[in-house]
matplotlib code that plots the C-alpha trace (Angstrom):
import matplotlib.pyplot as plt

x = [137.5, 140.0, 139.6, 135.8, 135.9, 138.2, 136.4, 132.9, 133.5, 135.2, 132.1, 129.8, 131.0, 129.3, 126.0, 126.6, 127.4, 130.4, 130.7, 130.0, 130.0, 130.3, 127.9, 127.4, 124.4, 122.1, 119.3, 121.5, 122.3, 118.6, 118.4, 121.3, 119.6, 116.2, 117.7, 119.5, 116.7, 115.1, 112.1, 110.1, 107.9, 104.7, 106.1, 105.0, 107.5, 106.2, 107.7, 106.8, 105.0, 107.5, 110.4, 112.1, 110.1, 113.2, 113.1, 109.6, 110.4, 113.3, 110.8, 108.6, 111.6, 112.2, 108.5, 107.8, 104.7, 105.2, 102.8, 103.1, 102.0, 101.2, 101.8, 99.6, 102.2, 103.3, 107.0, 108.1, 106.6, 105.5, 104.7, 101.0, 101.2, 102.9, 100.7, 97.6, 99.0, 100.0, 96.3, 95.5, 98.6, 101.2, 104.3, 107.6, 109.9, 110.0, 112.2, 112.7, 113.8, 115.0, 113.7, 114.8, 117.2, 114.3, 114.7, 112.0, 112.2, 110.5, 110.5, 112.3, 112.8, 109.0, 108.7, 111.7, 110.1, 107.3, 109.8, 109.7, 113.0, 114.3, 116.2, 117.3, 118.0, 120.2, 121.0, 119.8, 120.8, 124.3, 125.1, 121.5, 120.1, 119.0, 119.7, 117.1, 117.7, 121.0, 121.0, 121.5, 121.5, 118.3, 118.0, 119.1, 120.7, 121.6, 121.8, 123.0, 123.7, 126.7, 124.7, 125.8, 122.9, 123.6, 125.8, 128.2, 128.6, 131.0, 128.6, 128.3, 127.7, 126.2, 126.7, 125.1, 126.1, 125.3, 126.4, 125.9, 129.2, 127.6, 126.4, 130.0, 129.9, 127.0, 128.6, 130.8, 133.8, 135.1, 138.0, 138.8, 137.7, 134.3, 133.7, 134.4, 132.0, 128.9, 126.9, 127.2, 123.8, 124.7, 127.4, 127.0, 130.3, 131.9, 135.3, 136.9, 136.1, 139.8, 139.7, 137.2, 138.7, 136.2, 138.0, 137.6, 134.0, 133.1, 134.9, 132.9, 129.6, 130.2, 130.7, 127.5, 125.5, 126.9, 125.8, 122.4, 121.7, 122.9, 120.6, 117.7, 118.1, 117.9, 114.6, 113.3, 114.1, 112.3, 109.2, 108.9, 107.3, 104.5, 101.2, 100.1, 103.2, 104.3, 107.5, 108.5, 109.3, 112.2, 115.2, 116.7, 119.9, 118.3, 120.1, 117.2, 118.3, 115.1, 113.5, 109.7, 107.1, 103.4, 100.5, 97.1, 95.1, 94.8, 94.5, 97.6, 99.5, 98.6, 99.6, 103.0, 103.7, 102.7, 105.1, 107.9, 107.7, 108.5, 111.8, 115.0, 114.4, 114.8, 112.1, 110.3, 107.0, 106.5, 106.7, 104.4, 104.6, 102.0, 101.2, 101.3, 105.1, 105.7, 106.3, 103.7, 101.8, 98.9, 101.0, 101.2, 99.0, 98.6, 97.4, 96.6, 96.7, 97.7, 95.1, 97.2, 99.7, 98.3, 100.3, 103.9, 106.8, 110.4, 113.1, 116.7, 119.3, 122.5, 124.6, 122.5, 122.9, 120.7, 120.6, 119.3, 116.8, 115.4, 115.2, 113.2, 110.9, 110.3, 109.1, 106.7, 105.3, 106.4, 102.9, 102.5, 105.5]
y = [-163.0, -160.7, -157.9, -158.1, -158.2, -155.2, -153.0, -154.0, -153.4, -150.1, -148.9, -150.5, -148.0, -145.3, -147.0, -147.8, -151.4, -153.6, -155.7, -155.6, -157.7, -156.2, -158.0, -158.1, -155.8, -153.9, -156.3, -159.2, -157.3, -157.2, -160.9, -161.5, -159.3, -160.9, -164.4, -163.7, -162.3, -165.6, -165.0, -168.1, -168.7, -166.6, -163.9, -160.4, -157.6, -154.0, -151.8, -148.4, -148.5, -145.9, -148.3, -150.3, -153.4, -155.5, -155.0, -156.5, -159.3, -160.2, -160.5, -162.7, -164.8, -165.8, -166.9, -163.9, -161.7, -158.0, -155.6, -152.6, -149.3, -146.1, -143.7, -140.7, -138.3, -140.7, -140.0, -141.6, -143.7, -142.4, -144.1, -143.4, -145.3, -148.2, -148.3, -148.5, -151.6, -153.2, -153.0, -155.5, -157.4, -159.4, -157.7, -159.5, -157.1, -153.5, -152.8, -149.0, -147.4, -143.8, -143.1, -139.9, -139.3, -138.3, -139.5, -141.9, -140.7, -143.7, -144.7, -147.9, -148.8, -149.0, -151.6, -153.6, -154.0, -155.7, -158.2, -156.7, -156.8, -153.7, -153.4, -149.9, -149.3, -146.3, -146.6, -143.0, -141.7, -140.8, -138.5, -138.1, -138.1, -135.8, -135.2, -137.8, -140.3, -141.9, -144.3, -147.9, -147.2, -149.1, -151.3, -154.9, -154.7, -151.9, -152.4, -150.2, -150.1, -148.7, -148.0, -145.2, -142.9, -143.4, -141.2, -144.1, -144.5, -147.4, -148.5, -152.1, -153.9, -153.2, -153.8, -155.4, -154.2, -155.9, -156.7, -160.4, -161.9, -165.3, -163.9, -164.1, -167.9, -168.3, -166.4, -167.8, -165.5, -167.5, -169.0, -172.6, -172.1, -170.9, -173.7, -176.3, -174.7, -176.8, -173.8, -171.8, -170.4, -167.4, -167.0, -163.3, -161.7, -159.5, -161.1, -158.0, -155.6, -155.0, -152.9, -150.5, -147.4, -146.7, -143.6, -142.1, -143.3, -141.7, -138.5, -138.3, -139.2, -136.4, -133.9, -135.2, -134.8, -131.4, -130.3, -131.9, -130.1, -126.7, -127.1, -128.3, -125.2, -123.0, -124.8, -124.3, -120.6, -120.3, -122.2, -120.8, -117.7, -119.7, -120.5, -122.9, -125.1, -127.1, -128.9, -130.9, -128.7, -130.4, -129.4, -132.9, -133.4, -134.9, -135.7, -134.7, -137.1, -135.6, -132.4, -133.1, -130.4, -130.9, -128.9, -129.7, -127.9, -130.4, -127.8, -125.9, -129.2, -130.3, -126.8, -127.0, -130.5, -129.4, -126.4, -128.5, -130.8, -127.9, -127.1, -129.0, -129.0, -132.6, -133.9, -137.2, -138.2, -140.7, -144.3, -146.2, -149.9, -151.6, -155.2, -156.1, -155.4, -158.0, -161.7, -163.8, -160.6, -162.5, -163.0, -159.2, -157.1, -153.5, -150.6, -147.2, -144.3, -141.8, -139.1, -136.0, -135.4, -135.9, -133.7, -134.6, -133.5, -134.5, -132.1, -133.2, -131.9, -133.6, -132.4, -129.4, -125.7, -124.5, -120.9, -122.1, -124.4, -121.6, -119.3, -122.0, -122.4, -118.7, -118.7, -121.6, -120.8, -117.2, -116.0, -118.7, -117.6]
z = [117.6, 119.2, 116.6, 116.7, 120.6, 120.9, 118.3, 119.3, 123.0, 122.3, 120.6, 123.2, 125.9, 123.9, 124.6, 128.3, 127.5, 128.3, 125.1, 121.5, 118.3, 114.8, 112.5, 108.7, 108.9, 111.3, 110.5, 111.7, 114.8, 115.6, 115.0, 117.4, 120.0, 119.8, 119.9, 123.2, 125.4, 126.3, 124.0, 122.8, 119.8, 120.0, 122.3, 121.4, 120.5, 120.4, 117.7, 116.2, 112.8, 111.4, 110.9, 108.2, 107.2, 107.6, 111.3, 111.5, 109.1, 111.5, 114.3, 112.2, 111.1, 114.7, 115.1, 117.3, 116.9, 116.1, 117.7, 115.4, 117.0, 115.1, 117.9, 118.6, 117.2, 114.5, 114.9, 118.2, 121.0, 124.3, 127.6, 126.9, 123.6, 125.2, 128.3, 126.0, 124.3, 127.6, 128.7, 125.8, 125.0, 126.9, 125.6, 126.2, 124.5, 123.3, 120.2, 120.6, 117.4, 117.7, 114.2, 112.4, 115.3, 117.5, 121.1, 122.4, 126.0, 127.5, 131.2, 130.5, 134.2, 134.6, 131.8, 133.0, 136.4, 134.5, 133.1, 129.6, 127.7, 125.9, 122.7, 121.5, 117.8, 117.4, 113.7, 113.0, 116.4, 117.6, 120.5, 121.5, 125.0, 127.8, 131.4, 132.3, 129.5, 128.4, 125.4, 126.5, 130.2, 131.0, 127.9, 127.7, 124.3, 121.9, 118.1, 115.2, 111.5, 109.6, 106.5, 104.2, 105.3, 109.0, 111.2, 111.6, 107.8, 107.1, 104.3, 105.5, 108.7, 112.1, 115.8, 118.8, 122.3, 125.6, 129.2, 129.1, 128.1, 127.4, 124.1, 122.8, 123.1, 120.7, 117.8, 115.0, 114.5, 111.5, 113.5, 114.5, 118.2, 117.1, 114.6, 117.3, 119.8, 120.2, 121.5, 118.3, 117.2, 115.2, 112.6, 112.0, 113.2, 110.5, 110.0, 108.3, 111.2, 111.7, 108.5, 110.1, 111.7, 114.5, 115.7, 112.3, 112.0, 115.4, 114.4, 111.2, 113.0, 115.5, 112.6, 110.9, 114.0, 114.7, 111.2, 111.6, 114.9, 113.6, 110.5, 112.7, 114.9, 111.8, 110.8, 114.3, 114.2, 110.9, 111.8, 115.3, 113.7, 112.3, 114.0, 111.2, 110.9, 113.9, 114.9, 118.0, 120.9, 122.7, 124.7, 124.3, 122.3, 119.2, 116.0, 113.8, 111.0, 109.5, 110.8, 111.1, 110.6, 110.4, 109.0, 110.4, 107.6, 104.8, 102.1, 103.2, 103.5, 99.9, 98.6, 100.4, 99.0, 95.4, 95.7, 97.2, 94.2, 92.0, 93.8, 94.5, 98.3, 99.5, 101.8, 102.5, 103.9, 106.7, 105.6, 108.0, 107.6, 105.5, 106.5, 102.8, 102.8, 105.4, 105.3, 107.1, 107.8, 109.3, 112.4, 113.0, 115.3, 114.5, 116.7, 115.2, 117.6, 114.9, 115.6, 116.1, 113.4, 109.9, 107.5, 108.4, 106.2, 107.0, 105.9, 105.3, 107.7, 106.3, 103.4, 102.6, 102.0, 104.8, 103.6, 100.3, 101.9, 104.1, 101.0, 99.2, 102.2, 102.5, 98.9, 99.7, 103.1, 103.6, 104.3, 107.0, 109.1]

ax = plt.figure().add_subplot(projection="3d")
ax.plot(x, y, z, "-o")
ax.set_aspect("equal")
plt.show()
């Protein structure tokens, strides 16, 4: 427990929390978080539709009801999206995923005064925030993943960070003291966390985010000359794990996609959750407010030759910028 306590709590400070536990995966970190917020069977958890299906399956596993929201801009939640859902649903928890490294700048204090619990998932977000929004400051629990595609890229494991020290007493740390504790509910602490060099991980993550922001700014500079291709206007310190652009004209969008497929430029399209991908999907509630951004394309920002990427883009959309 000592190694896990020291390493977890060291990283927790990054997210404005006092304590942390290193888990076997980010998914299990979410399970630990949901299990320690006083939620009961049938409580509703609001989550963006643009997340990994394992997140929603974890909500279902705990007999909670996911309320899946396809936001107006598709990429991140706004207070407007959440308030519309609260008019119809009794939400007990918001699982705020900063997907693609894009900051969901929500007025969390407003929802906490309503008794709503807040979990922030920062797996794709590192060193993000703004003058008015600090990751973890107003959430109950912060979770992350150390998957190989994430800024904190250990390749395995995740973390859960919190202020309530009682959570420690519910976790099995694979030692004699834990095994004899009658209050054990969760046996997800990663026993080999002493092998993780978090100082090195954080250093690498800082370098990755620096690269992503530099490349995202190059994309911004390129697309700022276009009236047909849009991107998120933001002064916030976003990671831009993927740089999102959208094209409102369907014909132009299809033309760009066809041309991209003939190049080596790496991109992906939004992967909104389909209920068919989920276990027990009859227990899900879905709201679709996606009326603004239709033709979204997500450009890679990590491990790329940005000059080469821009050159390819010029050949594809040169007449639009």
